Backbone bond lengths (Angstrom), bond angles and torsions (degrees), N, CA, C in turn:
res aa  C-N    CA-C-N  psi(-1)  N-CA   C-N-CA  omega(-1)  CA-C   N-CA-C  phi
1 D - - - 1.387 - - 1.536 112.89 -
2 I 1.416 114.33 -48.74 1.380 119.03 175.17 1.560 111.84 -63.86
3 D 1.239 115.43 -38.63 1.531 116.63 177.76 1.609 111.35 -62.44
4 G 1.337 115.64 -37.22 1.461 121.33 176.83 1.535 108.29 -59.61
5 I 1.346 114.45 -51.02 1.479 118.47 -179.55 1.491 111.15 -57.41
6 K 1.314 112.71 -45.82 1.554 115.27 -179.26 1.590 112.98 -62.48
7 Q 1.328 109.86 -38.23 1.468 115.97 175.38 1.517 112.09 -62.32
8 E 1.326 116.33 -42.62 1.523 120.48 178.02 1.542 110.87 -67.00
9 H 1.316 115.81 -33.38 1.486 117.48 179.44 1.508 108.58 -71.88
10 R 1.346 116.87 -39.13 1.486 120.38 179.77 1.582 109.07 -61.56
11 V 1.355 111.73 -43.03 1.500 112.05 179.54 1.430 112.29 -67.04
12 E 1.397 119.73 -40.07 1.452 121.75 175.20 1.433 114.25 -59.30
13 V 1.356 116.36 -44.31 1.521 121.94 -179.57 1.494 107.43 -65.50
14 K 1.347 119.55 -38.02 1.460 119.17 179.03 1.440 110.96 -68.49
15 L 1.379 120.63 -41.18 1.411 121.85 174.50 1.565 115.40 -59.90
16 L 1.368 112.73 -42.80 1.466 118.92 172.66 1.461 116.33 -61.11
17 M 1.294 115.05 -37.57 1.565 119.87 176.48 1.452 109.14 -65.31
18 E 1.339 116.26 -45.02 1.455 119.20 -179.08 1.564 110.03 -62.67
19 K 1.346 112.54 -42.30 1.451 114.64 177.00 1.494 117.41 -65.70
20 H 1.382 111.47 -32.66 1.472 117.63 172.02 1.486 113.01 -65.58
21 A 1.315 116.87 -46.04 1.507 122.93 175.40 1.529 111.92 -53.53
22 S 1.341 113.40 -48.30 1.461 124.43 178.03 1.568 109.66 -51.96
23 L 1.330 112.94 -55.90 1.511 122.71 -173.85 1.557 106.67 -62.91
24 K 1.377 117.09 -41.28 1.459 117.91 -177.91 1.429 109.76 -67.72
25 T 1.381 122.16 -33.08 1.498 121.21 177.03 1.492 107.29 -70.85
26 Q 1.336 117.88 -43.38 1.544 119.23 175.84 1.562 111.16 -53.22
27 V 1.249 117.71 -45.56 1.410 125.85 -178.76 1.605 110.58 -62.93
28 Q 1.302 114.92 -43.00 1.500 119.67 174.78 1.543 109.25 -60.36
29 L 1.403 113.51 -51.70 1.479 116.09 -177.59 1.602 109.37 -59.15
30 L 1.332 116.73 -44.56 1.425 118.13 178.90 1.508 115.70 -63.00
31 T 1.312 115.92 -32.75 1.500 120.78 179.53 1.530 105.59 -70.68
32 K 1.396 117.68 -40.21 1.377 119.94 -176.36 1.557 110.15 -67.76
33 Q 1.410 114.20 -39.14 1.445 119.69 177.52 1.561 110.11 -63.09
34 K 1.273 114.21 -38.48 1.500 120.57 -177.45 1.496 108.13 -61.84
35 E 1.388 117.76 -46.40 1.432 125.66 176.63 1.506 112.05 -58.63
36 Q 1.313 116.88 -42.84 1.471 121.42 -178.68 1.527 109.44 -65.44
37 I 1.385 115.81 -38.87 1.485 119.39 -175.25 1.483 107.59 -71.89
38 A 1.384 115.69 -37.50 1.506 117.71 -178.98 1.525 107.37 -68.59
39 S 1.302 121.49 -36.13 1.412 125.47 177.69 1.549 110.50 -62.66
40 A 1.334 114.52 -50.14 1.438 125.62 -177.47 1.589 104.91 -59.47
41 Y 1.333 119.16 -44.62 1.395 123.30 -179.45 1.585 113.56 -62.97
42 E 1.309 114.63 -40.80 1.474 119.23 176.02 1.479 109.30 -61.82
43 C 1.380 115.82 -45.85 1.425 120.05 178.59 1.493 115.84 -59.83
44 E 1.410 115.47 -39.64 1.387 121.68 178.60 1.586 109.87 -68.48
45 Q 1.283 116.80 -35.87 1.537 120.32 178.87 1.625 106.17 -65.83
46 T 1.287 116.10 -44.89 1.475 120.58 -176.51 1.586 109.59 -62.47
47 C 1.337 111.82 -44.11 1.512 116.37 179.12 1.524 111.47 -68.80
48 S 1.315 116.14 -33.03 1.452 121.58 179.37 1.536 107.34 -63.44
49 A 1.371 112.28 -54.68 1.518 117.32 178.04 1.519 113.09 -52.60
50 E 1.314 118.32 -44.62 1.463 125.66 -179.35 1.512 108.46 -61.03
51 L 1.390 116.34 -49.67 1.428 120.20 178.20 1.480 112.93 -58.06
52 E 1.258 119.46 -46.57 1.474 125.27 178.08 1.439 110.93 -57.12
53 S 1.356 120.36 -44.88 1.500 126.36 179.79 1.569 104.56 -64.93
54 S 1.343 117.96 -45.28 1.478 116.85 -176.18 1.562 110.15 -66.92
55 L 1.286 115.33 -34.48 1.460 118.21 177.67 1.521 112.72 -66.90
56 Q 1.294 116.53 -40.14 1.420 122.85 176.92 1.644 109.37 -64.86
57 D 1.250 115.85 -36.93 1.554 117.04 175.42 1.490 108.05 -69.69
58 M 1.324 119.25 -37.57 1.475 116.65 -179.09 1.547 110.10 -71.18
59 V 1.240 115.54 -32.96 1.579 118.23 175.85 1.481 109.17 -62.43
60 A 1.308 116.57 -46.25 1.460 121.07 -177.66 1.571 108.88 -59.67
61 L 1.354 115.19 -48.06 1.454 119.43 178.76 1.493 115.70 -59.46
62 L 1.387 114.23 -40.71 1.434 117.29 176.92 1.533 113.91 -66.18
63 E 1.382 112.22 -38.46 1.450 114.53 179.42 1.570 111.24 -70.03
64 D 1.288 118.20 -31.12 1.473 120.14 174.37 1.506 108.95 -68.61
65 E 1.327 118.68 -38.84 1.487 122.50 -178.37 1.539 108.99 -66.28
66 R 1.358 114.83 -38.61 1.522 121.22 -178.21 1.482 105.91 -66.67
67 S 1.327 118.84 -44.52 1.492 119.40 -173.23 1.622 104.36 -69.78
68 M 1.384 119.01 -34.97 1.484 116.99 177.81 1.531 109.80 -65.77
69 H 1.323 117.59 -41.23 1.397 122.00 -179.70 1.484 113.11 -66.02
70 S 1.323 112.84 -39.42 1.508 118.49 173.57 1.508 113.18 -58.26
71 G 1.318 117.08 -42.47 1.450 122.94 179.07 1.573 107.48 -61.20
72 K 1.335 113.38 -44.38 1.492 114.27 -175.55 1.519 112.21 -72.76
73 M 1.413 113.30 -28.74 1.535 114.15 177.05 1.526 106.91 -67.69
74 N 1.368 119.06 -40.97 1.427 121.53 -179.37 1.551 109.31 -60.79
75 E 1.289 117.66 -40.88 1.533 123.33 178.19 1.552 106.21 -60.84
76 L 1.331 116.21 -49.74 1.513 120.39 -177.67 1.494 110.49 -61.33
77 K 1.341 120.60 -37.76 1.419 124.91 175.98 1.528 111.41 -57.48
78 V 1.277 111.89 -49.43 1.545 120.11 -179.80 1.555 104.90 -60.57
79 I 1.267 119.32 -48.22 1.535 122.04 -174.94 1.521 107.64 -61.96
80 K 1.382 116.68 -44.64 1.431 122.45 -178.32 1.587 108.27 -61.67
81 H 1.281 116.22 -45.37 1.426 122.58 178.69 1.502 113.79 -58.93
82 K 1.424 115.90 -39.54 1.450 123.57 179.75 1.562 108.79 -71.41
83 F 1.361 114.31 -39.01 1.457 120.13 178.32 1.469 112.39 -66.23
84 S 1.291 116.40 -39.54 1.501 123.37 176.94 1.519 109.18 -61.55
85 K 1.330 117.10 -43.08 1.455 120.59 -179.01 1.558 109.31 -64.30
86 L 1.375 115.58 -41.15 1.453 121.16 -177.97 1.580 106.24 -67.56
87 K 1.270 118.96 -40.29 1.436 122.91 -178.00 1.523 107.55 -62.96
88 K 1.260 117.39 -43.81 1.516 117.35 179.68 1.542 111.97 -65.99
89 K 1.419 114.62 -33.31 1.484 113.55 178.14 1.533 109.97 -75.05
90 R 1.323 118.95 -21.86 1.498 121.75 -173.18 1.554 108.10 -74.25
91 V 1.352 115.47 -32.79 1.446 120.05 -178.09 1.549 111.65 -50.01
92 P 1.288 116.09 -58.87 1.469 116.43 -179.20 1.575 111.45 -59.04
93 V 1.376 116.18 -39.48 1.535 114.18 175.26 1.456 116.02 -60.91
94 D 1.329 114.94 -37.39 1.421 117.48 170.50 1.547 115.65 -62.40
95 A 1.219 116.25 -43.17 1.497 121.57 178.21 1.552 107.35 -60.85
96 A 1.317 118.79 -44.82 1.447 121.28 179.85 1.490 112.40 -66.26
97 Y 1.383 116.10 -38.98 1.404 119.63 175.76 1.557 113.64 -61.86
98 K 1.306 118.93 -38.72 1.380 126.91 -177.01 1.617 106.65 -71.56
99 A 1.346 112.01 -42.10 1.477 115.36 -179.57 1.488 109.45 -66.34
100 S 1.345 119.45 -34.00 1.522 118.27 -179.42 1.506 107.37 -76.22
101 L 1.362 120.46 -30.10 1.413 117.81 175.82 1.613 110.53 -66.76
102 R 1.297 114.21 -41.70 1.478 114.48 177.16 1.536 112.40 -61.05
103 L 1.332 116.14 -38.77 1.457 123.87 -175.81 1.579 104.33 -66.76
104 L 1.302 118.24 -45.72 1.486 119.86 172.67 1.493 117.86 -56.72
105 E 1.275 115.12 -40.40 1.445 124.07 177.48 1.544 111.00 -64.92
106 Q 1.306 113.89 -37.18 1.517 122.39 179.39 1.551 110.39 -68.27
107 L 1.409 111.20 -40.36 1.481 119.65 -177.03 1.552 109.19 -71.34
108 E 1.296 118.89 -29.70 1.425 120.39 -179.77 1.466 112.16 -73.19
């Protein structure tokens, strides 16, 4: 009877030791996973900061380009306005030229 109880206890202890070893392995795996997640999070934070910095640089470049194009557009507006004035002045000159051609034709 006592030997039977001892045998049961040995089996129970063996099962508990196996369970303990299994839990210990799971804890080690979870700890490793936790470290990997922490490392990945740090990497993501670094990449995020670099991306934000890069985007800020790009925004600054685009704003500079927009201001440059804005200046050129203003210059083009001035040139267009001057050209428009010249075009308006040219119309009477063209009319006078045509009139003088007609007059020359009549004189010939």
